[in-house]
N, C-alpha and C positions, 0 to 999 in steps of 0.2 A: 120535281127536283127540289122543292122546298121541304117535302116530307123527308127526303133522304139526308137533308142538312140538319134537321132537328134531331135526328138520331145520333149525330156525332158531336153536336155541340151541346155544352152544358145548359140546362134550362135556365132562363132568366126568371128569377122570382125574388120575393122579399126574403132575406136572410136576417137571422138573428146575428147580433154582433159577436156572440160566442162562436157560431159556426163559420163565420167568414174566414178566419185564418185557416182553418182546416180545409175549406172549400178551395181557397186560393193556392193552398200547397198542393192540393190533390190535382187541380187544374194544370198547376206548373208541372207536376209529375207527368201528367197525361200528355201535355203537349211537348215535353222534353224527351219522352221515352221514344227510342227507336227512330229518332230523326237524325240525319247526317249533320255534321258540324257545318258543312258549307252546302246547301241545297243546289247551288249551281254547279258545283263540281263535286258530286258525292264520291265516297270512297267506293272503288270498285274492288270486286274479290281479287285478292292477290293470288296469283298462281306461283308455285315453286319453280325456280329457274332449273333448267336442265343442268345436270352435272357437267363441268367443264372437261373435255378430253385432254390428254397429253399433247396432241397436235395443237390444239388452241393455245396452250401455254407456250409451246415452242414457237408457233407463229407470232405470239406477242413478244416473245424474247427476241426474235429475229427483227422484228419492227424497232424495238428499242435499240439493239445494236446497230441497225442502218441509220436510224435517225441520230444516234450519238456520233457515229462516223462522219455523217454529212455535216453535223454542226461543228465538230471539231476541225474539220477540213476547211470549212467556211471561215471560221474564225482565224485559223492559221494563215489562210490566204489573204484576210483582211489585214492582219497584223504586218504580213510580208509587203503588202501593197503600201501600207503607211510607212513602213521604214524605208521602202524605195523612194517614196515621194519626199520623205523628209531629207534624204541626203543629196 
């Protein structure tokens, strides 16, 4: 196992001061290349969503109409109840 680690890690040695910025920049480039931004939750390949059919759009429209009707009826009944209680 130690042999496989030495292949992937940079060698530890004495560097001249002129080589140090290049080596640290190269190491930063190697470490940052190809790594996900969040290693715990990596970005998964995204697949294109299937095209929506007309029936899906009609169903969504019907749901909006039904919700709107129910909300309007509920609000009207609440206001009617409040006016009846106030008089």
